[in-house]
C-alpha positions in Angstrom: -51.8 21.0 29.6 -49.6 19.4 32.1 -46.5 21.1 33.3 -43.7 20.3 35.4 -44.6 21.9 38.2 -46.1 21.3 41.9 -48.9 23.6 42.2 -51.2 22.0 44.9 -49.2 21.1 47.9 -50.6 22.2 51.1 -48.4 24.9 52.8 -46.2 23.9 55.4 -45.8 25.5 59.0 -42.8 27.8 59.0 -39.9 26.7 61.4 -39.2 29.2 64.0 -36.6 31.5 62.8 -33.1 31.0 64.0 -31.4 33.6 66.1 -28.6 35.3 63.8 -25.0 34.6 65.0 -22.6 37.2 65.1 -20.8 37.9 61.8 -16.7 36.8 62.2 -14.7 39.4 61.2 -13.0 39.0 57.4 -10.1 36.8 57.3 -6.8 37.9 55.9 -5.9 35.6 52.8 -3.1 33.5 53.1 0.6 34.8 51.9 0.9 34.3 48.4 -2.9 33.2 48.0 -6.1 35.0 46.5 -8.7 36.4 48.8 -11.8 33.9 49.5 -14.6 35.2 51.5 -18.5 35.3 51.6 -18.6 37.9 48.9 -17.1 35.5 46.4 -20.2 33.0 47.0 -22.6 33.6 44.0 -26.1 33.0 44.5 -28.1 32.3 41.1 -31.9 33.1 41.5 -34.8 32.0 39.3 -34.1 30.8 36.2 -30.4 32.2 36.1 -28.9 28.6 36.6 -30.4 27.4 33.5 -29.0 30.3 31.5 -25.6 29.9 32.6 -25.4 26.2 32.4 -28.1 25.1 29.5 -26.1 21.8 29.1 -27.1 20.8 32.5 -30.6 20.8 31.6 -30.8 20.3 27.8 -27.5 18.7 27.2 -25.8 21.5 25.4 -26.6 24.1 22.9 -26.2 22.2 19.6 -29.1 21.4 17.4 -30.0 18.5 19.4 -30.6 20.4 22.8 -32.3 23.2 20.4 -35.1 20.5 19.3 -35.0 19.1 22.9 -37.2 22.5 23.9 -39.7 21.4 21.7 -39.7 18.0 22.8 -40.3 19.6 26.4 -43.2 21.4 25.3 -45.0 18.9 23.2 -44.3 16.2 26.1 -46.4 18.4 28.3 -49.6 18.3 26.1 -48.9 14.5 25.6 -49.3 14.2 29.6 -52.7 15.7 29.1 -53.8 13.4 26.1 -52.4 10.2 28.0 -54.3 11.2 31.0 -57.5 11.6 28.9 -58.0 15.3 29.4 -56.6 16.2 25.8 -57.9 14.8 22.7 -56.2 17.0 20.3 -52.8 18.5 19.9 -51.6 21.3 17.1 -48.0 22.1 16.0 -47.1 25.2 13.9 -43.6 25.7 12.5 -43.0 29.0 11.2 -40.7 30.6 9.0 -39.9 33.2 11.5 -38.3 30.5 14.1 -41.4 30.3 16.2 -42.7 27.0 17.1 -46.4 27.0 18.5 -48.0 23.7 20.4 -51.7 23.9 21.3 -53.6 21.4 23.2 -57.4 21.4 24.2 -56.5 19.8 27.8 -57.2 21.3 31.3 -55.0 24.3 30.9 -52.5 25.6 33.3 -54.2 26.8 36.6 -54.1 30.7 36.8 -55.2 31.3 40.2 -52.8 32.4 43.1 -50.9 29.7 44.1 -51.2 28.8 47.7 -47.3 29.0 48.7 -46.6 32.3 46.5 -50.0 34.1 46.8 -48.7 37.3 45.0 -47.9 35.1 41.9 -50.1 33.2 39.6 -49.8 29.1 39.4 -48.9 30.0 35.8 -46.2 32.0 36.9 -44.8 30.0 39.2 -44.4 27.2 36.5 -43.0 29.4 34.0 -40.6 30.9 36.3 -39.5 28.5 39.1 -37.7 25.2 38.5 -38.4 21.9 40.3 -42.3 23.1 40.8 -44.9 20.8 38.9 -47.9 18.9 39.0 -46.2 15.9 38.4 -44.2 15.2 41.8 -47.2 12.5 42.7 -49.9 10.8 41.1 -52.3 13.4 42.1 -52.5 15.4 38.7 -51.4 12.5 36.6 -51.0 9.0 36.9 -48.2 8.5 34.3 -46.1 11.7 32.8 -43.0 12.4 30.7 -41.7 15.3 32.7 -40.8 14.3 36.2 -38.0 16.9 37.4 -40.2 20.1 37.3 -37.7 21.5 34.7 -39.3 21.4 31.5 -41.4 24.4 30.4 -39.4 26.8 32.9 -36.3 25.7 31.1 -37.8 26.4 27.7 -39.1 29.9 29.2 -35.5 30.5 30.2 -33.7 29.7 27.0 -36.4 31.7 25.0 -35.9 35.4 23.8 -39.7 35.5 23.3 -42.6 33.1 24.9 -46.2 33.4 25.0 -48.6 31.4 26.7 -52.2 31.3 26.6 -54.5 29.5 28.8 -58.4 28.7 28.1 -59.8 27.5 31.3 -63.3 27.8 32.6 -64.7 29.8 29.3 -62.2 32.4 30.1 -59.1 33.2 27.9 -55.3 34.2 29.7 -52.0 35.5 28.2 -48.8 36.3 29.5 -45.8 37.0 27.7 -42.0 36.4 29.0 -38.3 36.8 27.7 -35.3 35.2 29.0 -37.3 33.4 32.0 -38.7 36.7 32.9 -42.4 37.9 32.6 -42.8 40.8 30.4 -46.5 41.5 31.0 -49.0 40.8 33.8 -51.2 37.8 33.5 -54.1 39.4 31.4 -58.1 38.3 31.5 -58.7 38.4 27.8 -62.3 37.9 28.4 -65.1 34.8 27.9 -64.5 32.0 25.1 -67.2 29.4 24.9 -65.6 27.0 22.4 -61.8 26.8 23.6 -60.1 25.2 26.4 -56.4 24.3 26.9 -52.8 25.7 26.8 -51.0 27.4 23.8 -47.3 27.9 23.9 -45.4 29.9 21.3 -41.7 30.3 21.8 -38.6 31.4 19.9 -35.2 30.2 21.1 -32.6 32.5 22.4 -30.1 33.6 19.9 -27.7 34.5 22.7 -27.8 30.8 23.7 -28.0 28.9 20.6 -26.5 31.3 18.1 -28.1 33.4 15.5 -27.5 30.4 12.5 -29.0 27.5 14.6 -32.6 27.1 13.3 -35.5 24.2 13.8 -35.1 21.7 11.0 -38.7 21.1 9.7 -38.1 17.4 8.8 -37.0 16.7 12.2 -40.0 19.0 14.1 -42.6 17.0 11.3 -41.0 13.5 12.5 -40.7 14.3 16.2 -44.8 15.5 15.9 -45.5 12.4 13.9 -43.9 9.9 16.4 -46.2 11.4 19.3 -49.3 10.2 17.2 -48.1 6.7 16.9 -47.4 6.4 20.6 -50.8 7.2 21.7 -53.7 6.2 19.5 -56.1 8.3 21.4 -54.8 11.8 20.3 -55.1 13.4 17.1 -52.0 15.6 16.2 -52.6 18.5 13.6 -49.6 19.6 11.9 -48.7 22.8 10.0 -46.0 24.8 8.9 -45.3 27.8 6.8 -45.2 27.4 2.8 -41.5 28.1 2.8 -40.7 25.4 5.0 -42.6 22.9 2.8 -41.0 19.9 1.1 -41.3 16.6 -0.4 -40.9 15.4 2.9 -42.5 18.0 5.1 -45.8 18.9 4.3 -47.4 22.2 5.0 -50.6 20.6 6.5 -51.2 16.8 7.9 -53.3 15.1 10.3 -51.9 12.2 12.5 -53.9 9.7 14.2 -52.9 5.9 14.4 -55.2 3.6 16.2 -52.9 0.9 15.6 -50.0 2.5 17.6 -46.3 1.0 17.4 -47.4 -1.6 14.6 -48.3 1.1 12.3 -45.3 2.9 13.1 -43.1 -0.4 12.6 -44.8 -1.1 9.6 -44.0 2.2 8.0 -40.3 2.1 9.2 -39.5 -1.3 7.4 -41.9 -0.7 4.3 -40.2 -2.4 1.4 -38.0 -4.6 3.4 -37.9 -8.6 2.7 -39.3 -10.1 5.6 -37.8 -13.3 7.6 -40.7 -14.1 8.8 -44.2 -12.4 7.2 -46.0 -11.5 10.5 -45.6 -8.8 13.2 -45.1 -9.9 16.6 -47.2 -6.7 18.2 -49.6 -6.1 21.2 -50.6 -4.0 24.3 -50.8 -4.8 27.9 -52.5 -3.0 30.5 -54.7 0.2 30.1 -52.8 2.9 27.8 -51.1 5.6 29.8 -51.8 3.6 33.2 -48.8 2.7 35.3 -47.2 -0.5 33.9 -48.8 -0.4 30.7 -46.6 -1.7 27.8 -46.9 -1.8 23.9 -44.5 -3.2 21.7 -44.0 -4.1 17.9 -41.3 -6.5 16.6 -40.6 -7.4 13.1 -37.4 -9.5 11.6 -36.6 -8.8 8.1 -33.3 -8.4 6.0 -31.6 -5.3 6.6 -30.3 -2.9 9.7 -31.5 -3.8 13.0 -32.9 -1.1 15.3 -34.7 -0.9 18.7 -36.6 2.3 19.4 -38.2 2.6 22.8 -40.1 5.4 24.6 -41.3 5.7 28.4 -44.4 7.6 29.1 -44.3 8.7 25.2 -40.4 10.2 25.8 -38.1 8.7 23.3 -35.1 7.0 25.1 -32.3 6.7 22.5 -29.9 5.3 25.1 -32.0 2.4 26.2 -32.2 1.4 29.8 -34.1 -0.9 31.9 -37.2 -1.4 29.9 -34.9 -2.4 26.7 -33.4 -4.9 29.2 -36.8 -6.7 30.0 -37.6 -6.9 25.9 -34.2 -8.6 25.6 -34.8 -11.2 28.5 -38.4 -11.9 27.2 -37.6 -12.5 23.5 -34.5 -14.7 24.6 -36.3 -16.9 27.4 -39.2 -17.0 25.0 -37.6 -18.6 22.1 -35.2 -20.7 24.0 -38.4 -22.1 25.9 -39.8 -22.8 22.6 -36.9 -24.7 21.4 -37.1 -26.8 24.6 -40.9 -27.4 23.7 -40.0 -28.8 20.2 -36.9 -30.6 21.2 -34.3 -28.4 19.2 -31.1 -28.9 21.4 -29.1 -26.3 19.2 -30.8 -23.3 20.7 -28.6 -23.4 23.6 -25.7 -21.0 21.8 -28.3 -18.4 21.1 -28.3 -14.6 22.7 -30.5 -11.9 23.0 -28.3 -10.3 20.1 -29.1 -12.9 17.9 -32.7 -12.6 18.4 -33.0 -9.0 17.8 -30.3 -9.3 14.8 -32.2 -7.9 11.7 -34.9 -7.2 14.1 -37.1 -4.0 13.9 -38.2 -3.5 17.6 -40.4 -0.8 19.2 -41.3 -0.6 22.9 -43.2 1.9 24.5 -43.8 1.8 28.3 -45.7 3.9 30.9 -44.7 3.8 34.6 -45.4 6.3 37.4 -42.4 8.2 38.4 -39.7 7.0 36.2 -36.1 7.8 36.6 -33.9 8.7 33.7 -30.2 9.0 33.4 -30.1 12.6 33.2 -32.3 15.5 32.8 -32.2 14.8 28.9 -34.0 11.5 29.8 -31.9 9.7 27.3 -31.8 6.7 29.0 -34.2 5.2 31.6 -33.0 3.9 35.1 -36.4 2.6 36.6 -35.4 -0.9 37.9 -39.0 -1.9 37.8 -39.3 -1.3 34.0 -37.5 -4.6 33.5 -40.0 -6.7 35.4 -42.8 -5.0 33.8 -41.7 -5.5 30.5 -40.4 -8.8 30.6 -43.8 -10.0 32.6 -46.1 -8.4 29.7 -44.0 -9.4 26.6 -42.7 -13.1 27.3 -46.4 -14.7 28.1 -47.6 -12.8 24.7 -44.5 -14.0 22.8 -45.0 -17.6 24.1 -48.4 -17.5 22.6 -47.6 -16.2 19.6 -44.9 -18.5 19.0 -47.0 -21.6 19.9 -50.0 -20.2 17.6 -48.1 -20.4 14.6 -45.3 -23.2 14.6 -44.5 -22.8 11.0 -43.3 -19.0 11.5 -41.8 -20.0 15.1 -39.8 -22.7 13.3 -38.5 -20.4 10.6 -37.8 -17.9 13.3 -35.8 -20.4 15.4 -34.0 -21.6 12.8 -32.7 -18.4 11.6 -31.6 -17.1 14.8 -30.0 -20.6 15.4 -28.1 -19.9 12.3 -27.1 -16.7 13.0 -25.7 -17.7 16.4 -23.8 -20.5 15.4 -22.1 -18.4 12.6 -21.2 -16.0 15.2 -19.7 -18.7 17.3 -17.5 -20.4 14.3 -16.1 -16.4 13.3 -15.3 -16.1 16.9 -13.2 -19.5 17.0 -11.9 -18.8 13.8 -10.5 -15.3 14.9 -9.0 -16.8 18.0 -7.4 -19.4 16.0 -6.2 -16.5 13.3 -5.0 -14.5 16.6 -2.9 -17.5 17.8 -1.4 -18.3 14.4 -0.3 -14.6 13.7 0.9 -14.3 16.8 3.5 -17.1 16.7 4.4 -16.3 13.3 5.1 -12.6 13.9 6.6 -12.8 17.5 9.8 -12.0 16.5 12.3 -9.1 17.6 11.3 -6.1 16.3 7.8 -7.6 15.1 4.3 -7.8 16.6 4.0 -7.5 20.0 0.2 -8.6 20.3 -2.3 -7.8 23.1 -3.7 -10.4 25.4 -7.6 -10.1 24.6 -9.0 -12.2 21.9 -12.0 -10.3 21.1 -11.6 -7.5 18.2 -13.6 -4.8 19.8 -11.4 -2.6 21.9 -8.4 -4.2 20.4 -5.9 -1.5 18.9 -2.8 -1.9 16.7 -0.5 0.3 17.1 2.0 1.0 13.9 5.4 2.8 14.7 8.4 3.3 13.1 11.5 1.6 14.2 12.5 -0.7 16.8 13.4 1.9 19.6 9.8 3.7 19.2 8.5 -0.2 19.4 10.2 -0.7 22.4 9.1 2.5 24.1 5.2 1.7 22.6 5.7 -1.6 24.2 6.4 -0.4 27.4 3.6 2.2 27.5 0.9 0.4 26.2 -1.9 -1.5 28.2 -1.2 -5.2 27.5 -4.6 -6.3 27.4 -6.3 -4.2 24.5 -2.9 -2.6 22.8 -0.6 -4.4 20.3 2.6 -2.7 18.6 3.8 -3.6 15.5 7.2 -1.5 14.5 8.1 -1.1 11.0 11.8 -0.6 9.8 12.7 2.5 7.5 10.4 3.6 5.0 7.4 1.7 4.1 6.7 1.1 0.2 5.0 3.7 -1.6 2.5 1.1 -3.1 0.7 4.0 -5.3 4.1 3.6 -7.5 4.8 0.0 -7.3 4.2 -3.2 -9.2 1.9 -5.9 -7.8 5.0 -8.2 -7.6 6.9 -5.5 -5.5 4.2 -5.2 -3.2 3.8 -8.9 -2.5 7.7 -9.4 -2.2 7.9 -6.6 0.5 8.1 -8.0 4.0 6.9 -4.9 6.2 3.5 -5.0 4.2 3.3 -8.9 4.3 3.7 -8.3 8.0 1.4 -5.8 8.0 -1.6 -7.8 6.4 -0.7 -10.9 8.1 -1.3 -9.1 11.5 -4.9 -7.1 10.4 -5.7 -10.7 9.4 -8.6 -9.6 7.1 -7.2 -9.9 3.7 -6.8 -7.0 1.2 -8.7 -5.4 -1.8 -11.8 -7.4 -3.1 -10.9 -10.3 0.0 -11.0 -7.7 2.5 -13.3 -9.1 5.6 -14.6 -7.0 8.0 -15.2 -9.3 10.3 -12.0 -10.7 10.1 -10.1 -7.8 11.2 -8.5 -8.8 14.3 -8.3 -5.0 15.6 -10.8 -2.4 16.6 -8.8 0.6 15.9 -5.5 0.4 13.8 -3.6 3.8 14.8 -0.6 5.2 12.7 2.0 6.2 15.2 5.1 8.1 14.0 7.4 10.6 15.2 6.0 14.6 14.8 8.3 15.6 12.4 8.7 15.6 8.6 10.2 11.8 8.3 7.0 10.8 10.5 4.6 12.7 8.4 6.0 10.8 5.3 6.0 7.6 7.0 2.3 8.1 7.9 1.3 9.5 4.4 2.8 6.2 2.8 0.7 4.0 5.3 -2.4 5.8 4.4 -1.6 5.3 0.9 -1.3 1.7 1.3 -4.4 1.4 3.4 -6.4 3.4 0.8 -5.4 1.3 -1.8 -5.1 -2.1 -0.3 -7.8 -1.8 2.3 -10.5 1.0 1.5 -12.7 -1.0 3.4 -10.9 -0.4 6.8 -11.2 3.1 6.3 -14.3 3.1 5.4 -15.5 1.0 8.7 -13.9 3.8 10.3 -11.2 1.8 11.9 -7.9 3.8 10.7 -6.6 6.7 13.1 -3.3 8.9 13.2 -2.0 9.3 16.9 -0.9 13.0 17.7 2.3 12.6 19.7 3.6 16.1 21.0 7.1 17.5 20.0 7.7 19.4 23.2 7.6 19.1 27.0 7.2 22.3 28.9 7.4 22.5 32.6 7.7 25.1 35.3 7.8 23.7 38.7 4.9 21.2 39.1 3.2 22.5 36.0 3.7 20.2 32.8 2.3 20.8 29.2 2.9 18.9 25.7 3.1 21.3 22.6 2.6 19.8 19.2 4.8 22.0 17.2 6.7 25.3 17.4 3.5 27.6 17.3 1.9 25.8 19.7 4.8 26.0 22.0 5.3 29.5 21.5 1.5 30.0 22.6 1.6 28.2 25.5 4.7 29.7 26.8 3.4 33.0 26.4 -0.3 32.2 27.9 0.3 29.3 30.5 3.8 29.9 32.2 3.6 33.6 33.3 4.8 32.9 36.8 8.3 32.9 38.6 10.5 30.0 38.0 12.3 28.8 34.8 10.6 27.3 32.0 12.1 24.5 30.8 11.6 23.1 27.3 12.3 19.7 26.1 11.9 18.6 22.5 11.5 15.1 21.8 14.0 14.0 19.3 11.4 11.0 18.2 9.2 8.4 19.9 12.2 6.0 20.7 13.5 8.8 23.0 10.5 9.9 24.7 10.3 8.3 28.1 7.6 5.6 27.9 5.7 7.1 30.7 5.3 10.6 28.8 4.4 8.6 25.7 1.6 6.6 27.4 0.2 9.8 29.1 0.2 11.9 26.0 -0.4 9.6 23.2 -1.7 5.9 24.1 -3.9 6.4 27.1 -7.7 6.4 25.8 -8.5 8.8 28.7 -5.7 11.5 27.7 -4.6 10.9 24.2 -5.9 12.6 20.9 -6.8 10.8 17.6 -7.7 11.8 14.4 -9.6 9.4 12.3 -8.9 8.9 8.8 -11.9 9.2 6.4 -12.9 9.8 2.8 -15.1 12.6 2.5 -14.6 13.7 -1.0 -16.0 12.0 -4.2 -14.1 9.1 -4.9 -13.0 9.7 -8.3 -11.3 13.1 -6.9 -9.5 11.4 -4.2 -8.1 8.5 -6.2 -6.9 11.5 -8.9 -5.4 13.4 -5.8 -3.5 10.1 -4.3 -2.4 9.3 -7.6 -1.0 12.9 -8.2 0.8 13.1 -4.8 1.9 9.4 -4.6 2.1 8.0 -7.9 5.0 7.5 -10.2 4.8 10.5 -12.0 7.2 13.2 -10.1 6.1 16.1 -12.5 2.6 15.6 -11.4 4.1 16.3 -7.6 6.2 19.3 -8.5 2.9 20.7 -10.3 1.1 20.4 -7.1 4.0 21.8 -5.1 4.5 24.6 -7.6 0.8 25.8 -7.3 0.8 25.6 -3.6 4.0 27.0 -2.9 2.3 30.8 -1.9 0.7 29.2 1.0 3.9 27.9 2.7 4.8 30.3 5.4 7.4 28.1 7.4 10.0 25.5 6.1 11.6 23.4 8.7 15.0 22.2 7.3 
C-alpha cells in the first residue's frame, strides 16, 4: 500500500554542531505592554499541529472534512493499484462509525527506518508529517498524495486506528490513538495467502463532534467512483445491514473496464441526447505520467464537468480542465473552417460545454494542487498534456462522422448566437431603463453592462439614497431610492398595483418582467438588496418589499437574487477602537466585553441611513468585503408560505390581530 512518506532516502552526513552562544538576559517588558520572551514561543511536536489546526490539512471539521479522511486512505490504496502492485481493494463501513480499507498491494515497509533506526518505517509513516514514498518517482511514477500528510493526518484525527501489514508472508499489526502508538509493532506470524495493508479507523469525536457520522451513500459513491477511474482494479464494497438502503447495497463488486465512458453513461442515463455518440478515449499508459482519459456527451440537461488527477477528484477544476476547454473549442472551430461555416467565430468554450457532461482523468508526476485538500490542480503542464491528447482525437472523431459533427456544430452556434442576442438586448434594456429613470431621487445605475456581479440597492427616501450613492462602487452598484411606504401588494387590487409609480419604477429597473412573464436571463442585476433603516419603520418597509417580490417576482427569490442588508444601529468607539452594534442587546454586550480599558466610550445612535456618514455606510453595509447580507429564501411548504403571507399582509386585519394575540407572550421588549 502506498503512503505519503519518504522511507528510502539515503542518510545525509550530519553537519558540525555549532558552538552555543551565550544566552542573553531576559528583556524587561515595555511600559504598558505584555511580556514577550523565548518562553512564549511554542513548538508543536509530532502530529499536534494537525489536532490544533485540522482545517489546514483537511479543510475544516465539517462533514466534507470527515469524508476527506476516507479519501486519503483509499487514495493510498489506489496508488498501489495504479502502480500495478494491487488488483483489489476492499472497503467496509461499520455501524459503529469505523471504516476499513484493505488492498493487496506491497504492504507498508515495517523494517527500521535508516534515518530513525529506533522506529519502524510504518511508525514513521503514521506519526510524522511530510514523510513518504511519493516525493520522487522511485516508489511511484504517479500518485494522488504528494504532501506526505495523508495517512498521518488520518491517524492524528482518529481516536482509534488499527493498521495491519502483510508483507513477505508475515502479518504485522500496530494500534494508534490520536496520532500516538498505543502498542508496539506486533509480529502476528506467518500468512501464506495475504499481502498488502489494512487500515481501520474511527474519527475522533473530540475533533468532529459526537454527532457527525459517515454518510453511507457518500462513502458508497466515493468507492464506486474510484473503480471507474482505473479499469485495472476491482473494488469490493460492504457495509453493515443497518446502513444498507435502496441506494446503498450491503455488498457490491465494482470493476469497470470501460472506465470514464461507463461512468458518464451512468450519469446521463435517461437524458435526451443532442448527438447519440459519446466522445471518449485514452492517451498514454494508464497510471503513467501524461496519461489522459476522457468522456464527453451532449444532451438536454444541466451541464457538469467532473475532473480527476491521479484519481483524486478536483471539484474546483484547474489547469487540466483549461486544457480540455481549449481542445474542444479549437477542435470545433477547426472543423467549422474545414466545412466553410463562417458563423462559428462567435462560439466560446462555454458554448461548447453547455449541456455537456464532461469527465476527465489525468495522471501526471508530482502534481501541484491548490491547498492540502487538493480541490484544484495547479500544474501548468497539465494544460498542455490534456490539450495535446484530446485535440487530435476530437479532430478525428468529428471528421469520421460528419452528420453528428454538423449537428453538434449547428447546435453550438445556435447557443452562441442566442447568448450574443440576449447580451445585446440586455445592454439596450440597461441604456433604455437608465435614460427613463435617471431623475432626481430615482435610479442611479452602475456603469457595467453585465448582470453578473451587478447589485441594486433599494433604499427608503432621497436622504438615504444620497448617502448610498456616495458610498457605492459606481462600477457595480446601483441605487434606487423609494419615497415613503411601499404599496402593500398583498392587499391591493391589480389596477392599484399597476398605477403605483414606485412599483413601476422598480419593475422597470429590474427589466425582467413579473409573474408568468418573469425572465431570469433578462434580470439586470445579480443581487437585489433591500437596505432600510435599522428600526421598526425600516423593518416594515422591508416586509412590504419582500411581500412584493414574493407575490410579483417569486422566480427572483427562487433564483437566489434577493437579499437584506444589515446596517448597524450604533457606532461604539473608544480611542482608536471602533465597533458597530446591530441593536440594543448587541450594543450592551459589546460595551461590556470589548470596551473594558481606560478612556471614555462614545456611543452614537444612527437615526437612519441618511444620517450615517457615507464612509460608515460603505464600511458596514455596502462593501462586499466587510458587510453582512441575509439571503431571502422560501424554505417552507409553498401552501403554508402563501397562507402565512396572506394572514400577515393581506386585507383581513382580524387575521393579523389573531396572529399578534397568539404570539404576544413571546414579546419581551417593545421599542416605542
